[in-house]
Structure formats: C-alpha cells, structure tokens
C-alpha positions as a Markdown table, in Angstrom:
| # | Residue | x | y | z |
|---|---|---|---|---|
| 1 | Unk | 0.0 | 0.0 | 0.0 |
| 2 | Unk | 2.8 | 2.4 | 0.8 |
| 3 | Unk | 4.5 | 1.6 | -2.5 |
| 4 | Unk | 1.2 | 2.3 | -4.4 |
| 5 | Unk | 0.9 | 5.6 | -2.5 |
| 6 | Unk | 4.5 | 6.5 | -3.4 |
| 7 | Unk | 3.8 | 5.7 | -7.1 |
| 8 | Unk | 0.8 | 8.1 | -7.0 |
| 9 | Unk | 2.6 | 10.9 | -5.1 |
| 10 | Unk | 3.2 | 13.9 | -7.3 |
| 11 | Unk | 5.9 | 15.4 | -5.1 |
| 12 | Unk | 9.3 | 13.8 | -5.4 |
| 13 | Unk | 10.1 | 14.4 | -1.7 |
| 14 | Unk | 6.9 | 12.7 | -0.7 |
| 15 | Unk | 7.5 | 9.8 | -3.1 |
| 16 | Unk | 11.1 | 9.3 | -1.7 |
| 17 | Unk | 9.9 | 9.4 | 1.9 |
| 18 | Unk | 7.2 | 6.8 | 1.3 |
| 19 | Unk | 9.7 | 4.5 | -0.4 |
| 20 | Unk | 12.0 | 4.8 | 2.5 |
| 21 | Unk | 9.2 | 3.9 | 4.9 |
| 22 | Unk | 8.4 | 0.9 | 2.6 |
| 23 | Unk | 12.1 | -0.2 | 2.7 |
| 24 | Unk | 12.2 | 0.0 | 6.5 |
| 25 | Unk | 9.0 | -2.1 | 6.8 |
| 26 | Unk | 10.5 | -4.6 | 4.3 |
| 27 | Unk | 13.6 | -4.9 | 6.6 |
| 28 | Unk | 11.4 | -5.8 | 9.5 |
| 29 | Unk | 9.3 | -8.2 | 7.4 |
| 30 | Unk | 12.4 | -10.2 | 6.5 |
| 31 | Unk | 13.1 | -10.7 | 10.2 |
| 32 | Unk | 9.5 | -11.8 | 10.7 |
| 33 | Unk | 9.8 | -14.3 | 7.8 |
| 34 | Unk | 12.9 | -15.8 | 9.4 |
| 35 | Unk | 11.2 | -16.0 | 12.7 |
| 36 | Unk | 8.1 | -17.8 | 11.3 |
| 37 | Unk | 9.8 | -20.0 | 8.8 |
| 38 | Unk | 13.5 | -20.5 | 9.2 |
| 39 | Unk | 14.1 | -19.8 | 12.9 |
| 40 | Unk | 15.1 | -22.6 | 15.2 |
| 41 | Unk | 12.3 | -21.4 | 17.4 |
| 42 | Unk | 10.1 | -18.4 | 17.6 |
| 43 | Unk | 12.5 | -16.3 | 19.6 |
| 44 | Unk | 15.8 | -16.7 | 17.6 |
| 45 | Unk | 17.0 | -15.9 | 14.1 |
| 46 | Unk | 20.0 | -17.1 | 12.1 |
| 47 | Unk | 21.8 | -13.9 | 11.5 |
| 48 | Unk | 23.5 | -15.0 | 8.3 |
| 49 | Unk | 20.2 | -16.0 | 6.6 |
| 50 | Unk | 18.5 | -12.9 | 7.9 |
| 51 | Unk | 21.0 | -10.2 | 6.9 |
| 52 | Unk | 22.1 | -11.9 | 3.6 |
| 53 | Unk | 18.4 | -12.3 | 2.6 |
| 54 | Unk | 17.9 | -8.6 | 3.3 |
| 55 | Unk | 21.0 | -7.7 | 1.3 |
| 56 | Unk | 19.8 | -9.7 | -1.7 |
| 57 | Unk | 16.4 | -8.0 | -1.5 |
| 58 | Unk | 18.1 | -4.5 | -1.4 |
| 59 | Unk | 20.4 | -5.4 | -4.3 |
| 60 | Unk | 17.4 | -6.5 | -6.4 |
| 61 | Unk | 15.4 | -3.4 | -5.6 |
| 62 | Unk | 17.9 | -0.6 | -5.5 |
| 63 | Unk | 21.2 | -1.6 | -7.2 |
| 64 | Unk | 21.8 | -0.4 | -10.8 |
| 65 | Unk | 24.1 | -1.7 | -13.4 |
| 66 | Unk | 27.3 | -3.0 | -12.1 |
| 67 | Unk | 26.8 | -2.2 | -8.4 |
| 68 | Unk | 26.5 | -5.3 | -6.3 |
| 69 | Unk | 25.9 | -6.1 | -2.6 |
| 70 | Unk | 28.0 | -8.9 | -1.1 |
| 71 | Unk | 27.2 | -10.4 | 2.3 |
| 72 | Unk | 29.5 | -12.5 | 4.5 |
| 73 | Unk | 27.9 | -12.6 | 7.9 |
| 74 | Unk | 28.8 | -15.0 | 10.7 |
| 75 | Unk | 26.6 | -18.0 | 11.1 |
| 76 | Unk | 25.3 | -17.2 | 14.6 |
| 77 | Unk | 21.9 | -17.3 | 16.2 |
| 78 | Unk | 20.6 | -14.2 | 18.0 |
| 79 | Unk | 17.4 | -13.0 | 19.5 |
| 80 | Unk | 14.7 | -11.8 | 17.3 |
| 81 | Unk | 14.9 | -8.3 | 18.8 |
| 82 | Unk | 18.7 | -8.1 | 18.1 |
| 83 | Unk | 18.2 | -9.4 | 14.6 |
| 84 | Unk | 15.5 | -6.8 | 13.8 |
| 85 | Unk | 17.7 | -4.0 | 15.2 |
| 86 | Unk | 20.7 | -5.1 | 13.1 |
| 87 | Unk | 18.4 | -5.5 | 10.0 |
| 88 | Unk | 17.2 | -1.9 | 10.3 |
| 89 | Unk | 20.8 | -0.7 | 10.7 |
| 90 | Unk | 22.0 | -2.7 | 7.7 |
| 91 | Unk | 19.0 | -1.6 | 5.7 |
| 92 | Unk | 19.8 | 2.0 | 6.3 |
| 93 | Unk | 23.5 | 1.7 | 5.6 |
| 94 | Unk | 23.2 | -0.4 | 2.5 |
| 95 | Unk | 20.3 | 1.7 | 1.1 |
| 96 | Unk | 22.3 | 4.8 | 1.6 |
| 97 | Unk | 25.4 | 3.4 | -0.1 |
| 98 | Unk | 23.3 | 2.2 | -3.1 |
| 99 | Unk | 21.7 | 5.5 | -3.4 |
| 100 | Unk | 24.7 | 7.8 | -2.9 |
| 101 | Unk | 28.1 | 6.1 | -3.1 |
| 102 | Unk | 27.8 | 5.4 | -6.8 |
| 103 | Unk | 25.9 | 8.4 | -8.0 |
| 104 | Unk | 28.7 | 9.5 | -10.3 |
| 105 | Unk | 27.9 | 6.4 | -12.4 |
| 106 | Unk | 30.8 | 4.2 | -11.3 |
| 107 | Unk | 30.6 | 0.5 | -10.7 |
| 108 | Unk | 31.1 | -0.9 | -7.3 |
| 109 | Unk | 30.4 | -3.1 | -4.4 |
| 110 | Unk | 28.7 | -2.7 | -1.1 |
| 111 | Unk | 29.9 | -5.3 | 1.5 |
| 112 | Unk | 28.2 | -6.4 | 4.6 |
| 113 | Unk | 30.5 | -8.6 | 6.7 |
| 114 | Unk | 30.8 | -9.6 | 10.3 |
| 115 | Unk | 32.9 | -11.6 | 12.7 |
| 116 | Unk | 32.3 | -12.9 | 16.1 |
| 117 | Unk | 34.3 | -11.2 | 18.8 |
| 118 | Unk | 34.0 | -12.8 | 22.2 |
| 119 | Unk | 30.3 | -12.8 | 23.0 |
| 120 | Unk | 29.6 | -10.0 | 20.6 |
| 121 | Unk | 29.8 | -9.2 | 16.9 |
| 122 | Unk | 31.7 | -6.8 | 14.8 |
| 123 | Unk | 29.6 | -5.8 | 11.8 |
| 124 | Unk | 30.9 | -3.8 | 8.9 |
| 125 | Unk | 29.1 | -2.2 | 6.0 |
| 126 | Unk | 31.5 | -0.7 | 3.4 |
| 127 | Unk | 31.5 | 0.5 | -0.1 |
| 128 | Unk | 34.1 | 1.4 | -2.7 |
| 129 | Unk | 32.1 | 4.4 | -3.9 |
| 130 | Unk | 33.0 | 8.1 | -4.1 |
| 131 | Unk | 33.0 | 8.7 | -0.3 |
| 132 | Unk | 30.9 | 11.3 | 1.4 |
| 133 | Unk | 32.7 | 14.1 | -0.5 |
| 134 | Unk | 31.4 | 16.8 | 1.8 |
| 135 | Unk | 27.8 | 15.9 | 1.1 |
| 136 | Unk | 27.5 | 14.6 | 4.6 |
| 137 | Unk | 29.6 | 14.2 | 7.6 |
| 138 | Unk | 30.3 | 11.0 | 9.5 |
| 139 | Unk | 28.2 | 12.4 | 12.3 |
| 140 | Unk | 25.3 | 13.2 | 9.9 |
| 141 | Unk | 21.9 | 14.3 | 11.0 |
| 142 | Unk | 19.5 | 12.6 | 8.6 |
| 143 | Unk | 16.7 | 10.3 | 9.6 |
| 144 | Unk | 18.7 | 7.2 | 8.5 |
| 145 | Unk | 21.7 | 8.2 | 10.5 |
| 146 | Unk | 19.5 | 8.9 | 13.6 |
| 147 | Unk | 17.9 | 5.4 | 13.2 |
| 148 | Unk | 21.4 | 3.8 | 12.9 |
| 149 | Unk | 22.6 | 5.7 | 16.0 |
| 150 | Unk | 19.5 | 5.0 | 18.0 |
| 151 | Unk | 19.5 | 1.2 | 17.3 |
| 152 | Unk | 23.3 | 1.0 | 17.8 |
| 153 | Unk | 22.8 | 2.7 | 21.2 |
| 154 | Unk | 20.0 | 0.3 | 22.1 |
| 155 | Unk | 22.3 | -2.6 | 21.3 |
| 156 | Unk | 25.1 | -1.0 | 23.4 |
| 157 | Unk | 27.2 | -0.9 | 20.2 |
| 158 | Unk | 30.0 | 1.4 | 19.2 |
| 159 | Unk | 29.5 | 2.9 | 15.8 |
| 160 | Unk | 32.5 | 4.3 | 13.8 |
| 161 | Unk | 32.5 | 5.8 | 10.4 |
| 162 | Unk | 35.3 | 6.5 | 8.0 |
| 163 | Unk | 35.1 | 8.0 | 4.5 |
| 164 | Unk | 37.5 | 9.0 | 1.8 |
| 165 | Unk | 37.5 | 9.2 | -2.0 |
| 166 | Unk | 37.9 | 5.4 | -1.9 |
| 167 | Unk | 34.6 | 4.7 | -0.2 |
| 168 | Unk | 32.9 | 4.7 | 3.2 |
| 169 | Unk | 33.0 | 2.2 | 6.0 |
| 170 | Unk | 30.6 | 1.9 | 9.0 |
| 171 | Unk | 31.8 | -0.4 | 11.7 |
| 172 | Unk | 29.5 | -1.5 | 14.6 |
| 173 | Unk | 30.9 | -3.3 | 17.6 |
| 174 | Unk | 28.1 | -5.1 | 19.4 |
| 175 | Unk | 29.4 | -6.2 | 22.8 |
| 176 | Unk | 26.9 | -9.1 | 23.3 |
| 177 | Unk | 24.5 | -10.9 | 21.1 |
C-alpha cells in the first residue's frame, strides 16, 4: 500500500519518503519471515540467513548496473529483537550506499560482513564508492543516521564511520548478542 501511494505521489520528496518507509518495513518483514519459517524457534534468528536475505532484497530493488551487494555474515543465532535492530541498521546503511556512493555512475560493491568477537559481533558495512565528498559528515543528522545511531545505542554498540574518495566504512561493535 505504501509503494502504491508512493507511485501516486506527485511530489518527489513525498515519493522518496514513502519509499524509505516501505524499505524500513521490508527490513522488519524479512526478520519476521525468518522467525516464522526459518528460525530454530520463535525467539531466535540465524543472523547470516536474515541479513544476507535482506542484502539480496536490497540489491534486487535498488542496485543499478554493475553495483552489487556482497554479504558474508557469521553463522550465529541471535534474539529476534537483536536481529531486527541489526536489520534496520544494515537496511539504512546499504540503502544509503546504493543511493549515494555510486551516484557518479561508477561500478562498485557494497559489502556487509561480520565476525564474532567474544560474546559479541563486529559488523561492517562498506562500499568502494565516491565517499561522502562533503555531502554529509560522518556524524550526519539525517533520519537514516538517527535510526542507525538509536539502534546502535540500544544494542550497546559502538559505531565508527570513516570515509574517503575510496569509499565509506561503517563499523559497529556489538558487545553481546
């Protein structure tokens, strides 16, 4: 319904806002699907299946030409709540990279990867795009950035961002899954 409303919106800003809402709902629906169908029980989610499924969906819906999304996430089981929060973070970061990092027409890759660190997880979303180029600062103030920061804070995660002409990297260190 939101996608239909976006297609009917005459104002480009309204259309974009509605599509962003639809993308955020889709990220949560992927988590719900994994809970209902693929989870080991109703309270846990396999993070690799969950996040890589989301990345595939984002690539199909948003990537253009020779821009691809790669996913190499640790095969760990986490709570549904944690999986949903990580999915929203990944959704925001991958969507932003697909929309902005390759706007100059270059080809590239957005990578989502993780590794287990003690009881926690280090999650990295990076791209080899054009960098932030002064369009935004690593401590940006857009809604997407606020969502990322809010969910990272809720997870007790540390969020670092680095950007150059060679691309942008977001690294989240989640202390405990």
